[in-house]
N, C-alpha and C positions, 0 to 999 in steps of 0.2 A: 231468628229464623225469618226468611223472606216471605212476602206475600205471594200466593200462587193460586191457580185455579185447580185446587185439589182439596178433598176433605181431610187429608192428613199429609204430613211430610216427615220423613225420618232422616237422620244424619248419623255421624260417628257417635255422638253422645247417646243416641237412642239405644244402641246395643249395650252400652255400659249400664244405662238405667234399667232396661228390661231384665238384664242378668241380675242386678241387685234386687229388683222387685221379686223375681222368681226365687232367689235365695231366701229373702225375708219371708215370703209366703210359705215356702216349704218348711222353713224353721217353725213357723206357727202351726202348719198343718200336722207336722210330726208330733205335736203335743197330743193329737187326737187319733191319728191314723198312721199306719206303717207302710201301706202299699201305695207307691207313687202313681201307679196307673189308676187305682181306685180314687185317689185324691184328685187326679185330673178329671176323671169322669164325674165325680161327685161335685166338683166345682162347677163344671159346665151345666149339669142338671140343676144345681141350686140357683144359678144365675138365670137360666131359662124360666125356672119356676118363679123367681122373684119378678122377672119382667112381664110374665104373662098370667099370673095367678088371679089378677083382677078380671080377666076376660074368660078364663077357663077354670073348671072346677077340679080337674085332675091332670096329672102328668101325662096320662095317655092321650087326653084331648090336645095337649100342647104338642106332643110328638106327632099326632095325626095332622095337626095344622102345619108343622114343619114338612111333613111328607107331602101335603097338598101343594105347598109352595114349589116343591120340586128341586130346590137347590141345596137341600140338606141330606140327600140320599146317602151320601157316604158317612154321615153321622148316625143314621137311623139304627144300624145294628148295635152300636155302642149305647145309644139312648134307650132302646127297647128293653135292654136288660134291667133297667131301673123301674119299669112300670109296676112291678109287683114287689118292689123292695122298699122298705122304710128308709127313705133318703133324708129324713128330718135331721139326723145327726150331722149330715154334711152341710146343712144350711149355715152352720157357723163359718164355713169356708167362704160362702157367698157374702156373708155379712162383713167379714174381715176384708175381703176383696173390695167391696164397694166403699169402705172407709179409707182405703189406702191407695187405690189405683191412680187417682188423680195426682197424688204426690209425685209419682214417678213418670206418668205418661201423658198428662194433660197438655203439655207444650207441643205434643206431636199431632194433636187434633184441634189446634187453635182455630182453624178455618172451617170446621165442619158445619156449623150452623149457617154461616154465610153462603157456603157452597151449596148446601141442600136447598136453601131458599132461592138461590139463583136458578137452579134447574128444576124447581118443583113443578113447573107447568109442562115439562116434557112428558109425552105419553110413555108409560112404563108397563112392562109385563108383570105378572104376579111375582116372578123371580126377582125382577129389578126393584119392586116395591120394598123388599126387605133391605136392600142396600140404602135406599133413600129414606127409610123410616127408622134405621138403626141408630140408637143412641150411642154416645161415646163409650158407655160401659161395654157394648158389644165389640167395639174396636179394642178396648183394653183387654177384654177376655181373650180374644184371638191372639193378641200380642203375647200375653202371658202364657197361654196354653202352648203356643208354638215353641216357646223357650223351654217349657217343661217337657214337651214331647221330644225335643232335641236331646235333652239329658237322659230321658228314658231309653231312647233308641240308639244313643251314641255307641255303646259297646257292640251292638249287632251291626250298626253301620260300619264301624271300623273293621269288622271281621270279613266283610264282603270283598270278593275278588274285583268287582267292577264298581266304580262310582259314576253317578250320572248327575250333572247339573241340569235342573229343570227350569227353563226360562220362558216367560210368556212372549207371545208373538208381538206384543205391543212394543217390544224393544227394537223391532225393525225400524230402520230409519225412513224407509219408503215402502209402505204396504202395497201400493199399486204396482210398483215396478220391481219388487223383489223377485229374484230369479232362482230362489230355492227350488230344489227338485224333490219329488216325493219318493221316499224309501219305506222300508218295512215298519220302522219305529217312528216315522215322521219325515218331515222335509229335511233336506240336507242343504246347509248354507254353502253357496258358491262364491262367497266373498265378492259379490257384484258391486258393492260399495264399501271401500276401505274405511269410510267414516262411520259405518254402522257399528253399534256396540256389539252386535253378535259377531261381526267379522273381527273386531278387535279382540274379543275373547278367544276366537278361533286362532288368532295369531299368537296370543299369549300362552295358550295351552295346545300342545301338539297332539291333538286327538279329534275324535268325531264330534259333530254338532248336529242335532236333530231339532225340528220344531213341529209342534201340533197346535191347533187353534184353541182347544177348549178341553177342560178336564173330562168331559163325557167321552171324548175319543182318545184320550191319553192311554198309551200302552195297550190298546185293544188288540194289537197284533203281537204282543209280547209272548214269548214262548215260556215254557216251564223253566228252561235254563236261564232265561232273562230274570224271571222272578226269583230264582234261587241265587243268582250271582250279583244282581244289581242292588245298590243302595243309592239314594238320591239326595241331592241338595235342591229343595224346591224354592222357587221365587214366586211371590204372589202379593196381591193386595191384602190388607189385614183381614177383611171379612171372609176370605177364602182359606185362611190358614188352618183352622181346625178340620174342615172338610178335606182339604188337600192332604194334610198329614195323615188323617185316618184312611183316606183312599190308598195312599202309598203303603201304609202298614197292612191293610187288608190284602193288597196284592202280594204281600211278603217282601216289600222293598222298604227297609227302614229309612225314615226321612230325617233330614236336617232342614233348616229354613233360613232364608234371607228375604227381607221385605223389598219390594219395589220402593224406590225413594219417594214416589208419589204416583197417583193414578195417571193413566195415560191413554186408555182405550175408549173408543166410542161404543163398545159392546154394552157397557152399563153406565159409563160416567160422562163422557164428553160428546160434544157435537161432531168432533172429528178426531182421528187418532193423532197423538203427539208422541214421538219416540221417548220411551222411558229409560231409566237407568237404575243401577244397583250399586251398593257399596262393595267395591272390589276387595277391600281389605277384609271385610267380613266374609266374603265369598271364599277367599284363600284360607281363612281360619277354619271354615266348615269343611272344605274339600278333603283335607288330609293329604296323604302322600300321593299314591298312584290314582290315576283318574282316567275314566272315559267320559268325555264331556258331552252330555246329552242335553240339547236345548229344546225343551218341551213346555207348552202351556198346560200343565196338569191341573192348576188350581183355578 
């Protein structure tokens, strides 16, 4: 794997490794629990507890802190359910995860410590602090959970009339001179630069492309019909995967996921935008057959 200015980098082998990791984890989890959605939530709760129990005395305080940060709002409804529940049986999932995650995923965060040290002096908002203070385990958690979410929501995803690919605006080749025009569900690519990854995807798939800038504004104009008919393939950085997947599910749009190959935006990470890319082979696997291509930064 090459050296780069990014806290992580994924490639073809990543998707093989994360799928193997998810299968091994679920095999272990099924020795204790039957419901995969509860397993997913229980794992997340157990890891947040493990990471924060030395600073907070209760799960409620941890969730309140995540709410204060403001970048976990899409997770809150799922986490609040556990405040008055005995989640201690699920701690076994967190223990297994922490013992095994590095075996599968450590090679994809090899640059994390050096990257965060390089950018540690850049002023950050309270939302950005979580990105720059997150340990490797939080990357691994999002990676694993996005794969499990994909398996949980796949049957509903396949049943939907419309499919939407959700891509971040950092894939634009030229942010300043992009000529996309605003429509109801986001900007429409005009293929102003044929070298842009978005334009290339548009050429590959004979369908619509839309873009929005951030998850807070994603699908805010979606109709009830959109929410009933749409399923999405979301593309994001690792630390946004859980929130993005749960936001899509809350809207009634069953998600699948593909990671950005590396970070590329100045919103949280870099001093200036760098065009990002994705694994197109994995994209094709996730899409399925019929597709409406929707290019949105939901995560």
